[in-house]
C-alpha positions in Angstrom: 37.9 24.3 -48.2 33.9 24.2 -49.2 32.3 22.3 -46.4 30.4 19.2 -47.0 28.8 18.8 -44.3 25.4 19.6 -45.4 26.1 17.3 -48.1 27.1 14.0 -46.5 24.0 14.6 -43.7 21.8 14.3 -46.9 23.6 11.5 -48.4 23.3 10.1 -45.0 19.5 11.0 -43.9 18.7 8.9 -47.3 20.1 6.3 -47.2 20.1 4.7 -43.6 16.1 7.1 -42.1 13.6 4.5 -42.3 10.4 5.3 -43.9 7.4 7.2 -42.5 5.5 5.9 -40.6 1.6 4.7 -42.0 -1.2 6.2 -40.9 -2.7 4.9 -38.5 -6.3 2.9 -38.7 -9.1 3.3 -36.7 -7.8 -0.5 -34.4 -4.9 1.4 -33.9 -6.0 4.1 -32.6 -8.7 3.0 -30.6 -5.3 0.6 -29.2 -3.4 3.7 -28.4 -6.7 5.7 -26.7 -6.8 2.5 -24.3 -3.3 1.6 -23.3 -3.1 6.1 -22.9 -5.9 6.0 -20.8 -4.7 2.6 -18.7 -1.2 4.2 -17.9 -2.8 7.7 -17.2 -3.9 5.6 -14.7 -1.2 3.3 -13.9 1.0 7.0 -13.8 -1.3 8.2 -10.8 -1.2 5.2 -8.5 2.4 5.4 -9.1 2.6 9.2 -8.1 0.3 8.4 -5.2 2.0 5.5 -3.9 5.9 7.8 -4.5 4.2 10.5 -3.1 3.5 7.9 0.1 6.6 6.8 0.7 8.1 10.0 0.0 5.3 11.5 3.8 6.2 8.1 5.3 10.1 8.0 5.4 10.1 12.0 6.6 7.6 11.5 9.2 9.9 8.3 10.6 11.9 10.0 12.4 9.2 12.5 14.3 6.9 9.2 14.3 9.2 7.2 16.2 11.4 9.5 18.4 10.2 9.7 21.9 11.2 12.5 23.3 9.3 15.2 25.5 8.5 18.8 22.9 11.5 20.8 22.6 10.5 24.9 24.7 10.0 27.5 22.5 12.7 29.1 21.5 13.6 31.4 19.0 15.0 29.8 15.6 18.0 30.3 13.4 17.9 31.4 10.3 19.2 28.8 9.1 16.4 26.6 10.5 13.8 29.0 9.8 14.3 28.3 5.9 14.9 24.4 6.4 11.5 25.3 8.1 9.9 26.7 5.4 11.6 24.3 2.8 9.6 21.5 4.4 6.9 23.2 5.9 4.4 19.9 6.8 6.9 18.2 8.7 6.4 18.7 12.5 9.7 17.9 14.2 7.2 16.4 17.5 4.6 14.3 17.2 2.5 13.4 20.0 0.1 10.4 20.0 -2.7 11.8 18.8 -0.5 12.7 15.9 0.5 9.4 15.5 -2.7 7.8 15.5 -4.5 9.8 13.7 -1.4 9.4 11.0 -2.1 5.2 11.2 -5.5 6.4 10.4 -4.7 8.6 7.3 -1.7 6.0 6.1 -4.4 3.1 6.4 -6.7 4.6 5.2 -4.7 5.5 1.6 -3.6 2.2 1.8 -6.7 1.2 1.1 -7.3 3.3 -1.1 -4.2 3.0 -3.8 -5.1 -1.5 -3.0 -8.8 -0.4 -4.7 -8.0 1.3 -7.8 -5.3 -1.3 -8.2 -7.3 -4.4 -8.3 -10.5 -1.7 -10.4 -7.7 -0.8 -12.7 -6.6 -5.5 -12.4 -10.3 -6.2 -12.9 -10.7 -3.9 -16.2 -7.8 -5.2 -18.0 -9.2 -8.1 -17.4 -12.0 -7.6 -18.6 -10.8 -6.2 -21.7 -8.9 -8.9 -22.3 -11.8 -11.1 -21.6 -13.6 -8.2 -24.6 -10.8 -8.7 -26.9 -10.4 -12.5 -27.0 -14.5 -13.2 -27.7 -14.3 -10.4 -30.3 -11.8 -12.2 -32.0 -13.7 -15.0 -32.1 -16.7 -13.9 -33.6 -14.1 -12.3 -36.5 -11.8 -15.5 -37.1 -14.3 -18.0 -36.1 -13.0 -20.8 -33.8 -11.3 -23.6 -36.0 -10.6 -26.0 -33.6 -11.7 -29.4 -35.9 -9.3 -32.3 -37.0 -10.6 -31.5 -40.0 -10.1 -27.8 -40.5 -7.0 -28.6 -39.3 -5.5 -30.9 -41.5 -7.5 -29.2 -44.8 -5.2 -26.0 -43.7 -2.7 -28.6 -43.8 0.0 -26.9 -40.5 -0.1 -30.2 -38.6 -1.0 -30.1 -35.4 -0.1 -26.5 -33.7 -2.3 -23.9 -32.3 -2.2 -21.6 -35.1 -3.3 -23.9 -37.3 -5.8 -22.6 -40.1 -5.8 -19.3 -39.0 -5.1 -16.3 -41.2 -2.2 -13.7 -40.8 -4.1 -10.8 -40.5 -5.8 -13.2 -37.2 -2.5 -13.7 -35.5 -1.3 -10.4 -35.8 -4.7 -9.5 -33.9 -4.3 -12.5 -31.3 -0.7 -11.4 -30.8 -1.2 -7.7 -30.3 -3.5 -8.6 -27.8 -1.7 -10.8 -26.5 1.5 -8.2 -26.0 -0.9 -6.1 -24.5 -2.1 -8.5 -22.1 1.4 -8.9 -20.4 2.6 -5.3 -20.6 -0.8 -4.4 -18.5 0.2 -6.9 -16.3 4.1 -6.2 -16.2 2.2 -2.6 -14.7 0.1 -4.0 -12.7 2.6 -6.4 -10.8 4.8 -3.7 -10.6 2.9 -0.9 -9.0 1.9 -3.9 -5.9 5.3 -4.7 -5.5 5.5 -0.8 -4.6 2.2 -1.1 -2.8 3.6 -3.9 -0.8 6.4 -2.0 -0.4 4.6 0.9 1.2 2.8 -1.0 3.1 6.1 -3.1 4.9 7.4 0.5 5.4 4.2 2.0 7.1 4.0 -1.7 9.4 7.8 -1.4 9.8 7.8 2.4 11.6 4.5 1.0 13.5 6.2 -2.2 15.1 8.9 -0.2 16.2 6.8 1.9 18.0 4.8 -0.6 19.6 8.2 -2.1 21.1 9.6 1.1 22.2 6.0 2.0 24.1 6.6 -1.4 25.8 9.8 -0.8 26.8 9.1 2.3 28.1 6.4 0.8 30.1 8.5 -1.8 31.2 11.2 0.1 32.1 11.0 1.7 35.9 13.2 4.7 34.8 10.4 5.7 33.3 7.4 5.4 35.8 6.5 9.1 37.1 4.4 7.2 40.1 8.2 6.3 41.7 10.3 9.4 41.3 9.5 11.8 43.8 8.6 8.4 46.5 10.7 10.0 50.1 10.3 9.4 53.1 7.9 11.3 55.4 9.2 13.5 57.5 6.5 12.4 60.4 8.5 10.4 62.0 5.6 8.3 63.7 5.6 6.5 60.6 8.3 4.9 60.9 7.7 3.6 64.1 10.3 7.1 65.6 13.3 4.3 65.2 16.5 5.3 62.7 15.7 9.3 63.1 15.9 9.2 59.1 16.6 12.1 56.9 13.3 13.9 55.2 14.2 13.4 51.8 15.7 9.9 52.1 14.8 7.8 47.7 12.7 4.5 49.2 13.1 3.2 46.0 14.9 -0.2 45.1 14.9 -0.4 48.8 13.1 -3.5 50.3 12.5 -2.2 53.8 12.1 1.3 56.1 15.9 3.0 57.2 15.7 1.9 60.8 13.5 -0.4 60.4 16.6 -3.7 60.6 16.9 -4.0 63.7 19.1 -6.8 66.1 17.7 -10.7 66.5 16.5 -10.0 70.0 14.6 -6.7 68.9 11.3 -6.5 69.0 9.4 -4.5 66.1 7.1 -2.2 66.8 3.3 -1.5 65.7 3.7 1.5 63.5 0.4 3.6 64.8 -2.6 3.7 61.5 -2.8 6.3 58.4 -4.6 9.2 58.7 -7.5 10.2 56.8 -5.2 13.3 54.6 -2.5 10.4 54.4 -5.3 7.6 53.2 -6.8 10.9 51.0 -2.9 11.2 49.4 -2.2 7.1 48.7 -5.8 7.0 46.6 -5.6 9.7 45.2 -2.0 8.6 43.8 -3.2 5.1 43.3 -6.1 6.1 40.8 -3.8 8.5 38.7 -1.4 5.6 38.4 -4.4 2.7 37.2 -4.9 5.7 34.3 -1.7 5.9 33.6 -1.4 2.4 33.3 -5.3 2.0 30.7 -3.8 4.8 28.8 -1.2 3.1 28.1 -3.0 0.3 27.3 -5.5 1.8 25.1 -1.7 3.5 23.0 -1.1 -0.9 22.1 -4.3 -1.4 22.1 -4.3 0.8 19.0 -1.7 0.4 17.8 -1.7 -3.6 18.2 -5.6 -3.2 16.1 -3.3 -0.7 13.5 -0.4 -3.9 12.5 -3.7 -6.5 12.3 -5.7 -3.7 9.8 -2.2 -4.0 8.0 -1.2 -7.5 8.2 -4.4 -7.9 6.2 -3.5 -5.8 3.6 -0.1 -7.2 2.9 -1.5 -10.8 2.5 -4.2 -9.2 -0.1 -1.0 -7.3 -1.7 0.9 -11.4 -1.5 -2.2 -13.3 -3.0 -2.3 -10.7 -5.4 1.1 -10.7 -6.4 0.8 -14.6 -6.7 -1.7 -14.3 -9.2 0.0 -11.6 -11.4 2.7 -14.0 -10.8 0.9 -16.1 -12.7 -0.2 -15.1 -15.1 3.1 -13.0 -16.5 4.7 -16.8 -16.4 1.3 -18.0 -18.7 2.0 -15.4 -20.6 5.7 -16.2 -21.1 5.0 -19.3 -22.0 2.4 -18.5 -24.6 4.8 -16.6 -25.7 7.3 -19.2 -26.0 4.7 -22.1 -27.7 4.0 -19.1 -30.3 7.3 -18.9 -31.2 8.3 -22.7 -31.4 5.2 -23.1 -33.1 6.3 -20.3 -35.8 9.1 -22.1 -36.2 7.8 -25.4 -36.4 5.4 -23.8 -39.7 7.8 -22.2 -41.0 10.2 -25.5 -41.6 7.0 -27.6 -42.4 5.7 -24.8 -45.1 9.4 -24.9 -46.6 9.5 -29.1 -46.4 5.7 -29.0 -47.8 7.1 -26.4 -50.7 10.5 -28.4 -51.1 8.3 -31.7 -51.8 5.7 -32.4 -55.3 2.1 -32.2 -54.5 -0.1 -35.1 -54.8 -3.2 -33.6 -56.3 -0.5 -31.9 -58.7 1.3 -35.3 -59.8 -2.5 -36.6 -60.5 -3.6 -33.5 -61.5 -1.1 -33.6 -64.5 -1.6 -37.3 -65.6 -5.2 -37.0 -65.3 -5.0 -34.2 -68.2 -2.0 -36.1 -69.7 -4.0 -39.5 -69.9 -7.4 -37.1 -71.2 -5.6 -36.0 -73.8 -3.6 -39.0 -75.0 -7.4 -40.9 -75.2 -9.0 -37.2 -77.1 -6.0 -38.0 -79.6 -5.6 -41.9 -79.8 -10.0 -40.9 -80.6 -9.2 -38.4 -83.1 -6.6 -40.5 -85.3 -8.4 -43.9 -84.4 
């Protein structure tokens, strides 16, 4: 049996294929180059945001972990292969590394925000320039007499040619597309800011809870009853390893109502020096923890400021997109109204045409009358 597939394919291509595109003019090539430059910059920003979000997601577990660093031990083959796949992700972070991550992330977010702002400024400048070029090319026929002479009625597109409407529509469509891309980039940047802010908030909350926890306080873990019996006033015969945490009184100090407490001897210089060193170490530890909390709060304020800036930019972009949508709907409505008016005008007889034919008939009648009589 003969294979008719090639003949059928050729018939279908010839009958239903679209005609080839015409060669692009200078204006179309310029628009294509402008869109290519804009999309190239937007793609670079999108890649940076995607990389940042992936990094924040991968670093979240070691960033929020409060476990001590693991001891050095031999890794299995599976662990080694996993570390080779993700060599840049550490398994444990100290406080300095967390602060460095906060600074670098805030710097990257600020750079991306600046790039988006510069791109939005370039888009606004290109739109204003295109509007001025159109006004210089076609003029600005906004007078009532011009609209009445054009016969289009009281519409925004009154007195405009088809080419002018096409050029203005192309400019508005390009602006709407670019505003949509900027809105998407701002939303993605806001998502990255929220991710970083959530990580810093969780870290700050865990740090505060850890500082408020008595079990974590290292200064109370090794507090034991001294072996020197003179420190307890000679009573009770306490054990030298008795834990003094969570006790309000010394063991053996509680006596009957009739007993009189014995006076404790003064502390020796060695004991005073030991207490001073412990107090100094505790104060330094508290100051270090307060400095870390202050740094985390500073990072939170910076991220909150950046988020407020993004929210204002998103509101501006949303208003611009809403305005463009309203303009597009109004343009469509005006075009339909203009088409209806044009059909109505072509359907009814023109007054000027009637006057012309009446004048022609009168003049012909007068000429014939003059020739006959």
